[in-house]
mmCIF file of the N, C-alpha and C atoms, coordinates in Angstrom:
data_MODEL
# 
_entry.id   MODEL 
# 
loop_
_atom_site.group_PDB 
_atom_site.id 
_atom_site.type_symbol 
_atom_site.label_atom_id 
_atom_site.label_alt_id 
_atom_site.label_comp_id 
_atom_site.label_asym_id 
_atom_site.label_entity_id 
_atom_site.label_seq_id 
_atom_site.pdbx_PDB_ins_code 
_atom_site.Cartn_x 
_atom_site.Cartn_y 
_atom_site.Cartn_z 
_atom_site.occupancy 
_atom_site.B_iso_or_equiv 
_atom_site.pdbx_formal_charge 
_atom_site.auth_seq_id 
_atom_site.auth_comp_id 
_atom_site.auth_asym_id 
_atom_site.auth_atom_id 
_atom_site.pdbx_PDB_model_num 
ATOM 1   N N  . UNK A 1 1  ? 13.173  18.362  4.200   1.00 0.00 ? 1  UNK A N  1 
ATOM 2   C CA . UNK A 1 1  ? 13.049  16.975  4.609   1.00 0.00 ? 1  UNK A CA 1 
ATOM 3   C C  . UNK A 1 1  ? 11.594  16.625  4.897   1.00 0.00 ? 1  UNK A C  1 
ATOM 4   N N  . UNK A 1 2  ? 10.873  17.570  5.485   1.00 0.00 ? 2  UNK A N  1 
ATOM 5   C CA . UNK A 1 2  ? 9.486   17.301  5.823   1.00 0.00 ? 2  UNK A CA 1 
ATOM 6   C C  . UNK A 1 2  ? 8.643   17.077  4.569   1.00 0.00 ? 2  UNK A C  1 
ATOM 7   N N  . UNK A 1 3  ? 8.892   17.865  3.543   1.00 0.00 ? 3  UNK A N  1 
ATOM 8   C CA . UNK A 1 3  ? 8.149   17.724  2.297   1.00 0.00 ? 3  UNK A CA 1 
ATOM 9   C C  . UNK A 1 3  ? 8.398   16.386  1.615   1.00 0.00 ? 3  UNK A C  1 
ATOM 10  N N  . UNK A 1 4  ? 9.656   15.940  1.645   1.00 0.00 ? 4  UNK A N  1 
ATOM 11  C CA . UNK A 1 4  ? 9.954   14.657  1.003   1.00 0.00 ? 4  UNK A CA 1 
ATOM 12  C C  . UNK A 1 4  ? 9.347   13.498  1.780   1.00 0.00 ? 4  UNK A C  1 
ATOM 13  N N  . UNK A 1 5  ? 9.311   13.588  3.104   1.00 0.00 ? 5  UNK A N  1 
ATOM 14  C CA . UNK A 1 5  ? 8.687   12.532  3.904   1.00 0.00 ? 5  UNK A CA 1 
ATOM 15  C C  . UNK A 1 5  ? 7.174   12.506  3.699   1.00 0.00 ? 5  UNK A C  1 
ATOM 16  N N  . UNK A 1 6  ? 6.582   13.667  3.530   1.00 0.00 ? 6  UNK A N  1 
ATOM 17  C CA . UNK A 1 6  ? 5.152   13.695  3.243   1.00 0.00 ? 6  UNK A CA 1 
ATOM 18  C C  . UNK A 1 6  ? 4.862   13.119  1.866   1.00 0.00 ? 6  UNK A C  1 
ATOM 19  N N  . UNK A 1 7  ? 5.761   13.342  0.919   1.00 0.00 ? 7  UNK A N  1 
ATOM 20  C CA . UNK A 1 7  ? 5.595   12.755  -0.415  1.00 0.00 ? 7  UNK A CA 1 
ATOM 21  C C  . UNK A 1 7  ? 5.724   11.232  -0.360  1.00 0.00 ? 7  UNK A C  1 
ATOM 22  N N  . UNK A 1 8  ? 6.674   10.751  0.422   1.00 0.00 ? 8  UNK A N  1 
ATOM 23  C CA . UNK A 1 8  ? 6.829   9.305   0.598   1.00 0.00 ? 8  UNK A CA 1 
ATOM 24  C C  . UNK A 1 8  ? 5.588   8.722   1.269   1.00 0.00 ? 8  UNK A C  1 
ATOM 25  N N  . UNK A 1 9  ? 5.064   9.438   2.235   1.00 0.00 ? 9  UNK A N  1 
ATOM 26  C CA . UNK A 1 9  ? 3.858   8.982   2.920   1.00 0.00 ? 9  UNK A CA 1 
ATOM 27  C C  . UNK A 1 9  ? 2.667   8.919   1.967   1.00 0.00 ? 9  UNK A C  1 
ATOM 28  N N  . UNK A 1 10 ? 2.518   9.934   1.131   1.00 0.00 ? 10 UNK A N  1 
ATOM 29  C CA . UNK A 1 10 ? 1.424   9.940   0.157   1.00 0.00 ? 10 UNK A CA 1 
ATOM 30  C C  . UNK A 1 10 ? 1.590   8.823   -0.866  1.00 0.00 ? 10 UNK A C  1 
ATOM 31  N N  . UNK A 1 11 ? 2.811   8.582   -1.302  1.00 0.00 ? 11 UNK A N  1 
ATOM 32  C CA . UNK A 1 11 ? 3.062   7.506   -2.255  1.00 0.00 ? 11 UNK A CA 1 
ATOM 33  C C  . UNK A 1 11 ? 2.774   6.141   -1.625  1.00 0.00 ? 11 UNK A C  1 
ATOM 34  N N  . UNK A 1 12 ? 3.162   5.979   -0.374  1.00 0.00 ? 12 UNK A N  1 
ATOM 35  C CA . UNK A 1 12 ? 2.870   4.728   0.328   1.00 0.00 ? 12 UNK A CA 1 
ATOM 36  C C  . UNK A 1 12 ? 1.378   4.504   0.488   1.00 0.00 ? 12 UNK A C  1 
ATOM 37  N N  . UNK A 1 13 ? 0.648   5.566   0.781   1.00 0.00 ? 13 UNK A N  1 
ATOM 38  C CA . UNK A 1 13 ? -0.808  5.448   0.902   1.00 0.00 ? 13 UNK A CA 1 
ATOM 39  C C  . UNK A 1 13 ? -1.432  5.095   -0.437  1.00 0.00 ? 13 UNK A C  1 
ATOM 40  N N  . UNK A 1 14 ? -0.925  5.675   -1.512  1.00 0.00 ? 14 UNK A N  1 
ATOM 41  C CA . UNK A 1 14 ? -1.448  5.366   -2.845  1.00 0.00 ? 14 UNK A CA 1 
ATOM 42  C C  . UNK A 1 14 ? -1.183  3.910   -3.221  1.00 0.00 ? 14 UNK A C  1 
ATOM 43  N N  . UNK A 1 15 ? 0.004   3.428   -2.924  1.00 0.00 ? 15 UNK A N  1 
ATOM 44  C CA . UNK A 1 15 ? 0.327   2.024   -3.202  1.00 0.00 ? 15 UNK A CA 1 
ATOM 45  C C  . UNK A 1 15 ? -0.561  1.101   -2.366  1.00 0.00 ? 15 UNK A C  1 
ATOM 46  N N  . UNK A 1 16 ? -0.823  1.481   -1.119  1.00 0.00 ? 16 UNK A N  1 
ATOM 47  C CA . UNK A 1 16 ? -1.686  0.664   -0.263  1.00 0.00 ? 16 UNK A CA 1 
ATOM 48  C C  . UNK A 1 16 ? -3.103  0.589   -0.826  1.00 0.00 ? 16 UNK A C  1 
ATOM 49  N N  . UNK A 1 17 ? -3.615  1.693   -1.315  1.00 0.00 ? 17 UNK A N  1 
ATOM 50  C CA . UNK A 1 17 ? -4.967  1.698   -1.897  1.00 0.00 ? 17 UNK A CA 1 
ATOM 51  C C  . UNK A 1 17 ? -4.999  0.826   -3.152  1.00 0.00 ? 17 UNK A C  1 
ATOM 52  N N  . UNK A 1 18 ? -4.001  0.959   -3.998  1.00 0.00 ? 18 UNK A N  1 
ATOM 53  C CA . UNK A 1 18 ? -3.950  0.147   -5.226  1.00 0.00 ? 18 UNK A CA 1 
ATOM 54  C C  . UNK A 1 18 ? -3.850  -1.339  -4.878  1.00 0.00 ? 18 UNK A C  1 
ATOM 55  N N  . UNK A 1 19 ? -3.041  -1.670  -3.885  1.00 0.00 ? 19 UNK A N  1 
ATOM 56  C CA . UNK A 1 19 ? -2.890  -3.072  -3.491  1.00 0.00 ? 19 UNK A CA 1 
ATOM 57  C C  . UNK A 1 19 ? -4.180  -3.627  -2.893  1.00 0.00 ? 19 UNK A C  1 
ATOM 58  N N  . UNK A 1 20 ? -4.901  -2.818  -2.137  1.00 0.00 ? 20 UNK A N  1 
ATOM 59  C CA . UNK A 1 20 ? -6.171  -3.287  -1.574  1.00 0.00 ? 20 UNK A CA 1 
ATOM 60  C C  . UNK A 1 20 ? -7.209  -3.517  -2.663  1.00 0.00 ? 20 UNK A C  1 
ATOM 61  N N  . UNK A 1 21 ? -7.243  -2.641  -3.660  1.00 0.00 ? 21 UNK A N  1 
ATOM 62  C CA . UNK A 1 21 ? -8.166  -2.840  -4.786  1.00 0.00 ? 21 UNK A CA 1 
ATOM 63  C C  . UNK A 1 21 ? -7.796  -4.113  -5.547  1.00 0.00 ? 21 UNK A C  1 
ATOM 64  N N  . UNK A 1 22 ? -6.518  -4.331  -5.769  1.00 0.00 ? 22 UNK A N  1 
ATOM 65  C CA . UNK A 1 22 ? -6.075  -5.545  -6.466  1.00 0.00 ? 22 UNK A CA 1 
ATOM 66  C C  . UNK A 1 22 ? -6.388  -6.790  -5.654  1.00 0.00 ? 22 UNK A C  1 
ATOM 67  N N  . UNK A 1 23 ? -6.233  -6.727  -4.329  1.00 0.00 ? 23 UNK A N  1 
ATOM 68  C CA . UNK A 1 23 ? -6.556  -7.871  -3.484  1.00 0.00 ? 23 UNK A CA 1 
ATOM 69  C C  . UNK A 1 23 ? -8.057  -8.146  -3.487  1.00 0.00 ? 23 UNK A C  1 
ATOM 70  N N  . UNK A 1 24 ? -8.857  -7.099  -3.494  1.00 0.00 ? 24 UNK A N  1 
ATOM 71  C CA . UNK A 1 24 ? -10.309 -7.261  -3.582  1.00 0.00 ? 24 UNK A CA 1 
ATOM 72  C C  . UNK A 1 24 ? -10.690 -7.948  -4.894  1.00 0.00 ? 24 UNK A C  1 
ATOM 73  N N  . UNK A 1 25 ? -10.069 -7.506  -5.977  1.00 0.00 ? 25 UNK A N  1 
ATOM 74  C CA . UNK A 1 25 ? -10.362 -8.118  -7.275  1.00 0.00 ? 25 UNK A CA 1 
ATOM 75  C C  . UNK A 1 25 ? -9.905  -9.568  -7.314  1.00 0.00 ? 25 UNK A C  1 
ATOM 76  N N  . UNK A 1 26 ? -8.768  -9.877  -6.657  1.00 0.00 ? 26 UNK A N  1 
ATOM 77  C CA . UNK A 1 26 ? -8.284  -11.264 -6.631  1.00 0.00 ? 26 UNK A CA 1 
ATOM 78  C C  . UNK A 1 26 ? -9.223  -12.148 -5.831  1.00 0.00 ? 26 UNK A C  1 
ATOM 79  N N  . UNK A 1 27 ? -9.713  -11.644 -4.699  1.00 0.00 ? 27 UNK A N  1 
ATOM 80  C CA . UNK A 1 27 ? -10.629 -12.436 -3.865  1.00 0.00 ? 27 UNK A CA 1 
ATOM 81  C C  . UNK A 1 27 ? -11.973 -12.671 -4.543  1.00 0.00 ? 27 UNK A C  1 
ATOM 82  N N  . UNK A 1 28 ? -12.417 -11.745 -5.377  1.00 0.00 ? 28 UNK A N  1 
ATOM 83  C CA . UNK A 1 28 ? -13.725 -11.852 -6.024  1.00 0.00 ? 28 UNK A CA 1 
ATOM 84  C C  . UNK A 1 28 ? -13.616 -12.200 -7.502  1.00 0.00 ? 28 UNK A C  1 
ATOM 85  N N  . UNK A 1 29 ? -12.620 -12.968 -7.876  1.00 0.00 ? 29 UNK A N  1 
ATOM 86  C CA . UNK A 1 29 ? -12.437 -13.327 -9.283  1.00 0.00 ? 29 UNK A CA 1 
ATOM 87  C C  . UNK A 1 29 ? -13.479 -14.369 -9.700  1.00 0.00 ? 29 UNK A C  1 
ATOM 88  N N  . UNK A 1 30 ? -13.784 -14.369 -10.984 1.00 0.00 ? 30 UNK A N  1 
ATOM 89  C CA . UNK A 1 30 ? -14.784 -15.297 -11.515 1.00 0.00 ? 30 UNK A CA 1 
ATOM 90  C C  . UNK A 1 30 ? -14.175 -16.669 -11.782 1.00 0.00 ? 30 UNK A C  1 
ATOM 91  N N  . UNK A 1 31 ? -12.946 -16.695 -12.275 1.00 0.00 ? 31 UNK A N  1 
ATOM 92  C CA . UNK A 1 31 ? -12.268 -17.957 -12.553 1.00 0.00 ? 31 UNK A CA 1 
ATOM 93  C C  . UNK A 1 31 ? -11.430 -18.334 -11.338 1.00 0.00 ? 31 UNK A C  1 
ATOM 94  N N  . UNK A 1 32 ? -11.847 -19.357 -10.606 1.00 0.00 ? 32 UNK A N  1 
ATOM 95  C CA . UNK A 1 32 ? -11.188 -19.735 -9.355  1.00 0.00 ? 32 UNK A CA 1 
ATOM 96  C C  . UNK A 1 32 ? -9.744  -20.210 -9.580  1.00 0.00 ? 32 UNK A C  1 
ATOM 97  N N  . UNK A 1 33 ? -9.440  -20.678 -10.794 1.00 0.00 ? 33 UNK A N  1 
ATOM 98  C CA . UNK A 1 33 ? -8.088  -21.159 -11.088 1.00 0.00 ? 33 UNK A CA 1 
ATOM 99  C C  . UNK A 1 33 ? -7.130  -20.044 -11.484 1.00 0.00 ? 33 UNK A C  1 
ATOM 100 N N  . UNK A 1 34 ? -7.633  -18.852 -11.721 1.00 0.00 ? 34 UNK A N  1 
ATOM 101 C CA . UNK A 1 34 ? -6.805  -17.727 -12.140 1.00 0.00 ? 34 UNK A CA 1 
ATOM 102 C C  . UNK A 1 34 ? -6.354  -16.938 -10.905 1.00 0.00 ? 34 UNK A C  1 
ATOM 103 N N  . UNK A 1 35 ? -5.396  -17.495 -10.184 1.00 0.00 ? 35 UNK A N  1 
ATOM 104 C CA . UNK A 1 35 ? -5.008  -16.957 -8.877  1.00 0.00 ? 35 UNK A CA 1 
ATOM 105 C C  . UNK A 1 35 ? -4.082  -15.751 -8.988  1.00 0.00 ? 35 UNK A C  1 
ATOM 106 N N  . UNK A 1 36 ? -3.065  -15.823 -9.795  1.00 0.00 ? 36 UNK A N  1 
ATOM 107 C CA . UNK A 1 36 ? -2.063  -14.762 -9.847  1.00 0.00 ? 36 UNK A CA 1 
ATOM 108 C C  . UNK A 1 36 ? -0.923  -15.062 -8.887  1.00 0.00 ? 36 UNK A C  1 
ATOM 109 N N  . UNK A 1 37 ? 0.086   -14.210 -8.881  1.00 0.00 ? 37 UNK A N  1 
ATOM 110 C CA . UNK A 1 37 ? 1.264   -14.504 -8.067  1.00 0.00 ? 37 UNK A CA 1 
ATOM 111 C C  . UNK A 1 37 ? 1.669   -13.365 -7.139  1.00 0.00 ? 37 UNK A C  1 
ATOM 112 N N  . UNK A 1 38 ? 1.001   -12.220 -7.206  1.00 0.00 ? 38 UNK A N  1 
ATOM 113 C CA . UNK A 1 38 ? 1.397   -11.074 -6.386  1.00 0.00 ? 38 UNK A CA 1 
ATOM 114 C C  . UNK A 1 38 ? 0.794   -11.187 -4.981  1.00 0.00 ? 38 UNK A C  1 
ATOM 115 N N  . UNK A 1 39 ? 1.605   -11.014 -3.951  1.00 0.00 ? 39 UNK A N  1 
ATOM 116 C CA . UNK A 1 39 ? 1.083   -11.054 -2.573  1.00 0.00 ? 39 UNK A CA 1 
ATOM 117 C C  . UNK A 1 39 ? 0.493   -9.687  -2.186  1.00 0.00 ? 39 UNK A C  1 
ATOM 118 N N  . UNK A 1 40 ? -0.706  -9.385  -2.674  1.00 0.00 ? 40 UNK A N  1 
ATOM 119 C CA . UNK A 1 40 ? -1.276  -8.046  -2.518  1.00 0.00 ? 40 UNK A CA 1 
ATOM 120 C C  . UNK A 1 40 ? -1.469  -7.664  -1.060  1.00 0.00 ? 40 UNK A C  1 
ATOM 121 N N  . UNK A 1 41 ? -1.835  -8.599  -0.212  1.00 0.00 ? 41 UNK A N  1 
ATOM 122 C CA . UNK A 1 41 ? -2.042  -8.274  1.201   1.00 0.00 ? 41 UNK A CA 1 
ATOM 123 C C  . UNK A 1 41 ? -0.736  -7.829  1.845   1.00 0.00 ? 41 UNK A C  1 
ATOM 124 N N  . UNK A 1 42 ? 0.342   -8.530  1.567   1.00 0.00 ? 42 UNK A N  1 
ATOM 125 C CA . UNK A 1 42 ? 1.647   -8.150  2.106   1.00 0.00 ? 42 UNK A CA 1 
ATOM 126 C C  . UNK A 1 42 ? 2.144   -6.817  1.562   1.00 0.00 ? 42 UNK A C  1 
ATOM 127 N N  . UNK A 1 43 ? 1.883   -6.579  0.292   1.00 0.00 ? 43 UNK A N  1 
ATOM 128 C CA . UNK A 1 43 ? 2.263   -5.300  -0.309  1.00 0.00 ? 43 UNK A CA 1 
ATOM 129 C C  . UNK A 1 43 ? 1.494   -4.165  0.348   1.00 0.00 ? 43 UNK A C  1 
ATOM 130 N N  . UNK A 1 44 ? 0.206   -4.377  0.589   1.00 0.00 ? 44 UNK A N  1 
ATOM 131 C CA . UNK A 1 44 ? -0.611  -3.341  1.225   1.00 0.00 ? 44 UNK A CA 1 
ATOM 132 C C  . UNK A 1 44 ? -0.142  -3.067  2.651   1.00 0.00 ? 44 UNK A C  1 
ATOM 133 N N  . UNK A 1 45 ? 0.141   -4.114  3.401   1.00 0.00 ? 45 UNK A N  1 
ATOM 134 C CA . UNK A 1 45 ? 0.601   -3.921  4.781   1.00 0.00 ? 45 UNK A CA 1 
ATOM 135 C C  . UNK A 1 45 ? 1.949   -3.206  4.842   1.00 0.00 ? 45 UNK A C  1 
ATOM 136 N N  . UNK A 1 46 ? 2.843   -3.565  3.949   1.00 0.00 ? 46 UNK A N  1 
ATOM 137 C CA . UNK A 1 46 ? 4.141   -2.897  3.899   1.00 0.00 ? 46 UNK A CA 1 
ATOM 138 C C  . UNK A 1 46 ? 3.986   -1.434  3.506   1.00 0.00 ? 46 UNK A C  1 
ATOM 139 N N  . UNK A 1 47 ? 3.112   -1.164  2.545   1.00 0.00 ? 47 UNK A N  1 
ATOM 140 C CA . UNK A 1 47 ? 2.904   0.221   2.111   1.00 0.00 ? 47 UNK A CA 1 
ATOM 141 C C  . UNK A 1 47 ? 2.283   1.065   3.220   1.00 0.00 ? 47 UNK A C  1 
ATOM 142 N N  . UNK A 1 48 ? 1.357   0.487   3.985   1.00 0.00 ? 48 UNK A N  1 
ATOM 143 C CA . UNK A 1 48 ? 0.765   1.222   5.116   1.00 0.00 ? 48 UNK A CA 1 
ATOM 144 C C  . UNK A 1 48 ? 1.826   1.504   6.174   1.00 0.00 ? 48 UNK A C  1 
ATOM 145 N N  . UNK A 1 49 ? 2.675   0.525   6.443   1.00 0.00 ? 49 UNK A N  1 
ATOM 146 C CA . UNK A 1 49 ? 3.740   0.729   7.434   1.00 0.00 ? 49 UNK A CA 1 
ATOM 147 C C  . UNK A 1 49 ? 4.694   1.832   6.988   1.00 0.00 ? 49 UNK A C  1 
ATOM 148 N N  . UNK A 1 50 ? 5.063   1.840   5.717   1.00 0.00 ? 50 UNK A N  1 
ATOM 149 C CA . UNK A 1 50 ? 5.952   2.886   5.185   1.00 0.00 ? 50 UNK A CA 1 
ATOM 150 C C  . UNK A 1 50 ? 5.270   4.244   5.276   1.00 0.00 ? 50 UNK A C  1 
ATOM 151 N N  . UNK A 1 51 ? 3.985   4.297   4.917   1.00 0.00 ? 51 UNK A N  1 
ATOM 152 C CA . UNK A 1 51 ? 3.261   5.571   4.957   1.00 0.00 ? 51 UNK A CA 1 
ATOM 153 C C  . UNK A 1 51 ? 3.161   6.103   6.384   1.00 0.00 ? 51 UNK A C  1 
ATOM 154 N N  . UNK A 1 52 ? 2.859   5.246   7.327   1.00 0.00 ? 52 UNK A N  1 
ATOM 155 C CA . UNK A 1 52 ? 2.763   5.686   8.725   1.00 0.00 ? 52 UNK A CA 1 
ATOM 156 C C  . UNK A 1 52 ? 4.119   6.137   9.274   1.00 0.00 ? 52 UNK A C  1 
ATOM 157 N N  . UNK A 1 53 ? 5.164   5.391   8.956   1.00 0.00 ? 53 UNK A N  1 
ATOM 158 C CA . UNK A 1 53 ? 6.502   5.766   9.430   1.00 0.00 ? 53 UNK A CA 1 
ATOM 159 C C  . UNK A 1 53 ? 6.942   7.097   8.834   1.00 0.00 ? 53 UNK A C  1 
ATOM 160 N N  . UNK A 1 54 ? 6.718   7.273   7.529   1.00 0.00 ? 54 UNK A N  1 
ATOM 161 C CA . UNK A 1 54 ? 7.111   8.525   6.884   1.00 0.00 ? 54 UNK A CA 1 
ATOM 162 C C  . UNK A 1 54 ? 6.295   9.697   7.409   1.00 0.00 ? 54 UNK A C  1 
ATOM 163 N N  . UNK A 1 55 ? 4.997   9.498   7.639   1.00 0.00 ? 55 UNK A N  1 
ATOM 164 C CA . UNK A 1 55 ? 4.171   10.579  8.186   1.00 0.00 ? 55 UNK A CA 1 
ATOM 165 C C  . UNK A 1 55 ? 4.610   10.926  9.596   1.00 0.00 ? 55 UNK A C  1 
ATOM 166 N N  . UNK A 1 56 ? 4.943   9.929   10.381  1.00 0.00 ? 56 UNK A N  1 
ATOM 167 C CA . UNK A 1 56 ? 5.426   10.187  11.744  1.00 0.00 ? 56 UNK A CA 1 
ATOM 168 C C  . UNK A 1 56 ? 6.733   10.981  11.728  1.00 0.00 ? 56 UNK A C  1 
ATOM 169 N N  . UNK A 1 57 ? 7.642   10.599  10.864  1.00 0.00 ? 57 UNK A N  1 
ATOM 170 C CA . UNK A 1 57 ? 8.918   11.327  10.763  1.00 0.00 ? 57 UNK A CA 1 
ATOM 171 C C  . UNK A 1 57 ? 8.726   12.739  10.223  1.00 0.00 ? 57 UNK A C  1 
ATOM 172 N N  . UNK A 1 58 ? 7.768   12.907  9.317   1.00 0.00 ? 58 UNK A N  1 
ATOM 173 C CA . UNK A 1 58 ? 7.521   14.243  8.748   1.00 0.00 ? 58 UNK A CA 1 
ATOM 174 C C  . UNK A 1 58 ? 6.891   15.168  9.775   1.00 0.00 ? 58 UNK A C  1 
ATOM 175 N N  . UNK A 1 59 ? 5.999   14.639  10.586  1.00 0.00 ? 59 UNK A N  1 
ATOM 176 C CA . UNK A 1 59 ? 5.277   15.479  11.555  1.00 0.00 ? 59 UNK A CA 1 
ATOM 177 C C  . UNK A 1 59 ? 5.994   15.595  12.891  1.00 0.00 ? 59 UNK A C  1 
ATOM 178 N N  . UNK A 1 60 ? 7.109   14.880  13.039  1.00 0.00 ? 60 UNK A N  1 
ATOM 179 C CA . UNK A 1 60 ? 7.869   14.907  14.292  1.00 0.00 ? 60 UNK A CA 1 
ATOM 180 C C  . UNK A 1 60 ? 8.451   16.296  14.548  1.00 0.00 ? 60 UNK A C  1 
ATOM 181 N N  . UNK A 1 61 ? 8.923   16.940  13.498  1.00 0.00 ? 61 UNK A N  1 
ATOM 182 C CA . UNK A 1 61 ? 9.576   18.249  13.668  1.00 0.00 ? 61 UNK A CA 1 
ATOM 183 C C  . UNK A 1 61 ? 8.609   19.380  13.502  1.00 0.00 ? 61 UNK A C  1 
# 
């Protein structure tokens, strides 16, 4: 169980990093009208929360 929770935590951290890079690219876009539709900030926050929760559960035992 600990190994699977650590894997979930690592996956959540990876998704958070990807979402932050995508949000950075969205904020610094050249074409102001090319907004996109993905809520990258919310995805990043959710991924960080999942990663922290999974790491806490993995390290609890």
